[in-house]
C-alpha positions in Angstrom: 0.0 0.0 0.1 1.3 3.4 -1.0 2.3 5.8 1.9 -0.3 8.4 0.9 -3.0 5.8 1.1 -1.7 4.6 4.5 -1.7 8.2 5.8 -5.3 8.9 4.4 -6.8 5.7 5.9 -5.1 6.3 9.3 -6.3 9.9 9.4 -9.9 8.8 8.6 -9.7 6.1 11.3 -8.4 8.6 13.9 -11.0 11.2 13.2 -13.8 8.7 13.3 -12.5 7.2 16.7 -12.3 10.8 18.1 -15.9 11.4 17.0 -17.2 8.1 18.4 -15.3 8.7 21.7 -16.9 12.2 22.1 -20.4 10.8 21.5 -19.9 7.9 23.8 -18.4 10.0 26.4 -21.2 12.5 26.7 -24.2 10.4 25.5 -23.7 6.9 26.6 -21.3 7.0 29.6 -21.6 3.3 30.3 -20.1 2.4 26.9 -17.3 4.9 26.7 -14.7 2.3 27.7 -15.5 0.3 24.6 -13.7 2.8 22.2 -11.0 0.1 21.7 -13.7 -2.1 20.1 -14.5 0.6 17.6 -10.8 1.0 16.9 -10.5 -2.7 16.0 -13.9 -2.3 14.0 -12.7 0.6 11.9 -9.2 -1.0 11.3 -10.8 -4.2 10.0 -13.4 -2.3 7.9 -10.7 -0.4 6.0 -8.4 -3.5 5.7 -11.1 -5.5 4.2 -12.2 -2.8 1.8 -8.6 -2.4 0.7 -8.4 -6.1 -0.1 -11.6 -5.9 -2.0 -10.5 -2.9 -4.2 -7.0 -4.2 -4.9 -8.0 -7.8 -5.5 -10.8 -7.0 -8.0 -9.3 -3.8 -9.4 -12.2 -1.6 -8.4 -12.0 1.9 -10.1 -8.8 1.0 -12.0 -8.8 2.1 -15.7 -12.3 3.2 -15.0 -13.0 5.0 -18.2 -12.1 1.8 -20.2 -14.6 -0.3 -18.3 -18.1 -1.2 -19.6 -21.0 0.7 -18.2 -22.6 -2.3 -16.3 -19.2 -3.0 -14.7 -19.0 0.5 -13.4 -22.6 0.3 -12.0 -21.8 -3.0 -10.2 -18.6 -1.5 -8.6 -20.6 1.5 -7.5 -23.4 -0.7 -6.1 -21.0 -2.9 -4.2 -19.3 0.2 -2.8 -22.6 1.6 -1.6 -23.7 -1.7 -0.1 -20.3 -2.2 1.6 -20.3 1.3 3.2 -24.0 1.5 4.0 -23.9 0.0 7.5 -21.0 2.3 8.5 -23.1 5.3 7.0 -26.1 4.2 9.0 -24.1 3.9 12.3 -22.6 7.4 11.6 -26.2 8.8 11.2 -27.3 7.0 14.2 -24.5 8.6 16.3 -25.1 12.0 14.9 -28.7 11.7 15.8 -27.8 10.6 19.3 -25.2 13.4 19.7 -27.8 16.0 18.8 -30.9 14.6 20.6 -29.9 12.2 23.4 -31.4 8.9 23.9 -34.5 10.4 25.6 -35.7 12.1 22.4 -35.2 9.6 19.7 -37.1 6.5 18.6 -35.0 3.8 20.4 -36.6 0.9 18.6 -35.6 2.3 15.2 -32.1 3.3 16.6 -31.5 -0.2 18.0 -32.7 -1.9 15.0 -30.4 -0.1 12.7 -27.5 -0.4 15.1 -28.2 -4.1 15.6 -28.5 -4.9 11.9 -25.3 -3.2 11.2 -23.7 -5.1 14.0 -24.7 -8.4 12.5 -23.0 -7.8 9.2 -19.8 -6.4 11.1 -19.6 -9.6 13.2 -19.4 -11.5 10.0 -16.9 -9.2 8.3 -14.8 -9.4 11.5 -14.5 -13.2 11.3 -13.6 -12.8 7.6 -11.0 -10.3 8.3 -9.4 -12.6 10.9 -9.3 -15.4 8.4 -7.6 -13.0 5.7 -5.1 -11.6 8.2 -4.1 -15.0 9.4 -3.6 -16.1 5.7 -1.7 -13.0 4.9 0.7 -13.5 7.9 1.2 -17.1 7.1 1.9 -16.2 3.5 4.3 -13.4 4.5 6.4 -15.9 6.7 6.4 -18.3 3.7 7.8 -15.7 1.5 10.4 -14.7 4.1 11.6 -18.3 4.7 11.8 -19.1 1.0 13.7 -15.7 0.5 11.2 -14.9 -2.3 10.4 -11.5 -3.5 6.9 -10.2 -4.3 3.4 -10.3 -2.7 0.7 -12.8 -2.5 -0.1 -14.6 -5.7 -3.1 -12.8 -7.4 -5.0 -16.0 -8.2 -4.6 -17.3 -4.7 -5.5 -14.0 -3.1 -8.7 -13.7 -5.4 -9.8 -17.3 -4.5 -9.4 -16.6 -0.9 -11.3 -13.4 -1.0 -14.1 -15.0 -3.1 -14.5 -17.8 -0.5 -14.6 -15.1 2.3 -17.4 -13.2 0.4 -19.4 -16.5 0.2 -19.0 -16.9 3.9 -20.2 -13.3 4.3 -23.3 -13.9 2.2 -24.1 -17.2 4.1 -23.5 -15.5 7.4 -26.0 -12.7 6.4 -28.5 -15.3 5.5 -28.2 -17.1 8.7 -28.3 -13.8 10.7 -31.4 -12.7 8.7 -33.0 -16.1 9.6 -32.1 -15.6 13.2 -33.7 -12.2 13.2 -36.9 -13.1 11.4 -37.7 -16.5 12.7 -35.7 -17.1 16.0 -35.5 -13.9 17.9 -39.2 -14.0 18.9 -39.6 -17.8 19.0 -40.0 -18.2 22.8 -39.0 -21.5 24.2 -40.2 -22.9 27.6 -37.4 -24.7 29.2 -38.5 -27.0 32.2 -36.1 -28.4 34.8 -36.9 -30.3 38.0 -34.5 -30.0 41.0 -34.3 -32.6 43.7 -33.8 -31.5 47.3 -34.0 -33.2 50.7 -36.7 -31.0 52.0 -39.7 -33.1 53.0 -42.0 -30.2 52.4 -41.2 -30.0 48.8 -41.3 -33.7 48.4 -45.0 -33.5 49.5 -45.8 -30.2 47.8 -43.3 -29.2 44.9 -42.7 -25.5 44.4 -43.2 -24.3 40.9 -41.2 -21.2 39.8 -41.3 -19.4 36.4 -38.2 -17.3 35.5 -37.7 -14.7 32.9 -35.0 -12.1 32.4 -33.7 -9.3 30.1 -36.8 -7.7 28.6 -35.0 -4.7 27.2 -38.3 -3.2 26.3 -37.0 -0.7 23.9 -35.6 -3.4 21.6 -39.1 -4.8 20.5 -40.5 -3.7 17.2 -44.0 -4.3 18.5 -45.9 -5.2 21.7 -47.1 -8.5 20.4 -44.1 -10.6 21.5 -44.4 -9.4 25.2 -48.1 -10.1 25.0 -47.3 -13.6 23.9 -44.8 -14.0 26.7 -47.5 -12.9 29.3 -49.9 -15.4 27.9 -47.5 -18.3 28.1 -46.5 -17.5 31.7 -50.1 -17.2 32.8 -50.9 -20.5 31.1 -48.1 -22.1 33.1 -49.8 -21.1 36.4 -46.6 -20.4 38.5 -46.6 -20.3 42.2 -43.8 -17.8 42.0 -42.6 -15.6 39.2 -39.0 -14.2 39.1 -37.8 -11.5 36.9 -34.1 -11.0 37.0 -33.5 -7.5 35.7 -32.9 -5.5 32.6 -36.5 -4.5 32.3 -35.5 -1.5 30.0 -32.7 -0.7 27.8 -32.2 2.9 28.5 -34.8 4.6 30.7 -38.0 4.1 32.7 -40.2 5.7 29.9 -39.8 2.3 27.9 -42.0 0.6 30.6 -45.0 3.0 30.2 -46.6 1.5 27.0 -46.0 -2.0 28.3 -47.6 -1.6 31.7 -51.0 -2.6 30.6 -49.6 -5.9 29.2 -47.2 -6.7 32.0 -49.9 -5.9 34.6 -51.7 -9.1 33.4 -49.0 -11.4 34.8 -50.1 -13.6 37.5 -48.4 -15.8 40.1 -50.0 -17.4 43.1 -47.6 -16.2 45.7 -46.3 -13.1 44.0 -44.0 -11.7 41.3 -40.5 -10.7 42.4 -37.9 -8.6 40.5 -34.4 -7.2 40.9 -32.5 -4.5 38.8 -30.1 -5.2 36.0 -27.2 -3.1 34.8 -29.4 -1.4 32.1 -32.1 -0.4 34.7 -29.8 2.1 36.3 -29.9 4.5 33.3 -26.1 4.4 32.7 -26.7 3.7 29.0 -28.5 7.1 28.6 -27.3 10.6 29.4 -29.0 12.6 32.2 -28.3 16.1 33.0 -27.4 15.2 36.6 -26.8 12.2 38.8 -29.9 13.2 40.6 -32.0 13.0 37.6 -30.5 9.5 36.8 -31.3 8.2 40.2 -34.8 9.7 40.0 -35.3 7.7 36.9 -34.3 4.4 38.6 -36.7 5.2 41.4 -39.4 5.7 38.9 -38.7 2.4 37.3 -39.0 0.7 40.6 -42.3 2.5 41.4 -43.8 1.5 38.1 -43.0 -2.1 38.8 -44.5 -1.9 42.2 -47.7 -0.3 40.6 -48.0 -3.5 38.5 -48.0 -5.6 41.8 -44.4 -6.7 41.5 -42.2 -6.8 44.7 -38.8 -5.3 43.7 -36.0 -6.5 46.0 -33.1 -3.9 46.3 -30.6 -5.6 48.5 -33.5 -7.0 50.7 -35.4 -10.0 51.4 -39.0 -11.1 52.3 -40.5 -14.1 53.9 -43.3 -16.1 52.6 -45.2 -19.1 54.0 -46.8 -21.9 51.9 -49.9 -23.6 53.3 -49.1 -26.7 55.4 -45.4 -25.8 55.9 -44.1 -24.5 59.4 -40.9 -23.0 58.0 -40.7 -19.8 56.0 -39.3 -19.4 52.5 -36.9 -16.4 52.1 -36.9 -14.7 48.8 -33.9 -12.3 48.7 -32.9 -10.0 45.8 -29.6 -8.2 45.3 -29.1 -5.1 43.1 -26.8 -5.5 40.2 -23.6 -7.2 41.5 -20.3 -6.9 39.5 -17.1 -7.5 41.5 -14.9 -6.2 38.6 -17.0 -2.9 38.6 -17.1 -2.9 34.8 -20.6 -1.8 35.2 -22.3 -0.1 38.1 -22.0 -2.2 41.3 -24.9 -1.6 43.6 -25.1 -5.1 45.0 -24.6 -5.5 48.8 -24.6 -9.0 50.0 -24.5 -8.3 53.7 -27.6 -6.0 53.3 -29.4 -8.6 51.1 -28.8 -11.3 53.7 -29.7 -9.2 56.8 -31.9 -11.2 59.1 -31.3 -14.5 57.2 -30.3 -17.5 59.4 -27.8 -20.2 58.2 -30.6 -22.9 58.0 -33.2 -20.7 56.2 -34.5 -21.8 52.9 -33.4 -19.0 50.5 -34.3 -18.3 46.9 -31.9 -15.7 45.6 -32.5 -13.4 42.6 -29.5 -11.7 41.1 -29.2 -10.3 37.6 -25.6 -11.3 37.3 -24.6 -15.0 37.8 -21.2 -13.8 39.1 -22.9 -13.7 42.5 -22.9 -17.4 42.8 -19.2 -17.8 43.4 -19.3 -15.3 46.2 -22.3 -17.0 47.8 -20.5 -20.3 47.8 -17.4 -18.9 49.1 -19.1 -17.3 52.1 -21.1 -20.4 52.6 -24.4 -18.4 52.5 -27.8 -20.4 52.2 -29.4 -20.3 48.7 -31.3 -23.4 47.7 -31.6 -21.9 44.3 -30.1 -18.8 42.7 -31.6 -17.4 39.6 -29.9 -14.9 37.1 -29.9 -13.7 33.5 -27.6 -11.0 32.0 -25.5 -13.2 29.6 -28.2 -13.7 26.8 -26.0 -16.7 25.9 -24.6 -14.3 23.5 -27.6 -15.2 21.4 -25.4 -17.6 19.4 -24.5 -21.2 20.0 -26.0 -24.6 20.6 -28.5 -25.1 23.4 -29.8 -28.6 23.7 -31.2 -30.6 26.4 -28.0 -32.4 27.3 -25.3 -30.4 25.6 -24.8 -26.7 25.2 -22.1 -24.4 23.9 -21.7 -20.7 23.2 -18.8 -18.2 22.8 -20.5 -16.6 25.9 -18.3 -19.2 27.7 -15.3 -16.9 27.0 -16.8 -14.0 29.0 -19.0 -15.8 31.5 -18.2 -18.6 33.8 -21.9 -19.3 34.1 -23.7 -18.3 30.8 -26.8 -20.3 30.5 -28.8 -23.3 32.0 -28.4 -25.3 35.2 -25.2 -25.4 37.4 -25.0 -27.6 40.6 -23.1 -27.6 43.8 -24.1 -30.8 45.5 -24.6 -31.1 49.2 -23.8 -27.4 49.8 -25.8 -24.5 51.1 -25.8 -22.8 47.7 -27.2 -25.9 45.8 -28.3 -24.7 42.4 -27.7 -21.8 39.9 -30.0 -21.3 37.0 -29.0 -18.8 34.2 -31.8 -17.7 31.9 -30.5 -16.7 28.4 -33.2 -13.8 28.3 -36.1 -12.8 26.1 -34.8 -9.8 24.2 -32.0 -9.5 21.6 -29.4 -6.8 22.2 -26.3 -5.7 20.3 -27.7 -7.5 17.1 -31.4 -8.2 16.7 -31.0 -12.0 16.1 -30.5 -15.3 17.7 -29.0 -18.5 16.4 -29.3 -21.7 18.4 -30.0 -19.8 21.7 -33.8 -19.2 21.7 -35.4 -16.6 23.9 -36.3 -18.4 27.1 -39.1 -18.8 29.7 -37.9 -21.2 32.4 -40.0 -23.5 34.6 -38.2 -24.6 37.6 -39.8 -27.2 39.9 -38.1 -27.8 43.4 -39.1 -31.1 44.8 
């Protein structure tokens, strides 16, 4: 690559990164630490485009080319840069209006669709870079001059473009046919509790509604209908009710108010519920929005547990059940860390029967280490990264790289903290699609 082109591409990348950093810094404080991700994204975008242009001789000897060839090159160029253009427009809109004033559903759909194709592009870039490095070493070891053979390079890029098109097709399928195909997962947990053996306890668990991400209210109505048909004794909702602010809940309240559970609906806050993905004029305003979100849930009849616990008693049982809920718990403090274990367990005795709600499954290691009672801990947060294989006996997802507990049931036999169940969520965030990891409604029976 010529020095002038290297300088030009570097300058474009730097300007774009500065712009993105400024937008994130002032508009979405919770994501400002992810500028490195955008740096990698831009670098990969420019590298792949350079490979396409040089391999297929785009815009070279332009005047001598046939008209239809010129049109094809222009069309490909537009399609290639369209996602970047849409993201830029989205950021400009966000920079001007703030998240409170824009149509968040449209914003998230545009951003999510763009992210889908960028994930595929990034995989292709990794393959191409690895091949380039390998071939460069080959040239160096053989003491040969020149670059990669044109035929080999063209064939490799054509294969990469085929992967790109297949990936887009799969993601399109995941967006249209999987992201709203709710799956009811049932699991039965055995205990030594004689009360449960006589009268099993049925719990329904949902998580990560991210209400701003839905294109209509119909999916949420479907979720409500499914849950009510299951007739749960307890309904647990483990956070991320909203994506940005409490106003997202307003139009959904008539629907979510229809939820029913014999002994109550209990919820906790997730990282998105604290308003850190939106810009507020002051910290006081952000906290007021969090309080409003809690109040709206209580108006619907939900019990919101913010580092606290409540006791309930089932008919025919002498011992209470303790339902404890901790605020968002993040030991690494990557997100807001409002969870307080000591406050959550205040008044709880070592032999109490505790059901613990926590948005983040990271709490479970701490509970086990401190030998605190928790017959069952339920969480969400991970979404199972929305891609993977989630079968009855086997499951895999790249979420394993980020999360020790990413989805499904985890056991700790003969200990006070016996079980952890991680729900992979209802909504799709980041990219509006799912592949292999369906949106989940969990039925847990303790017996």
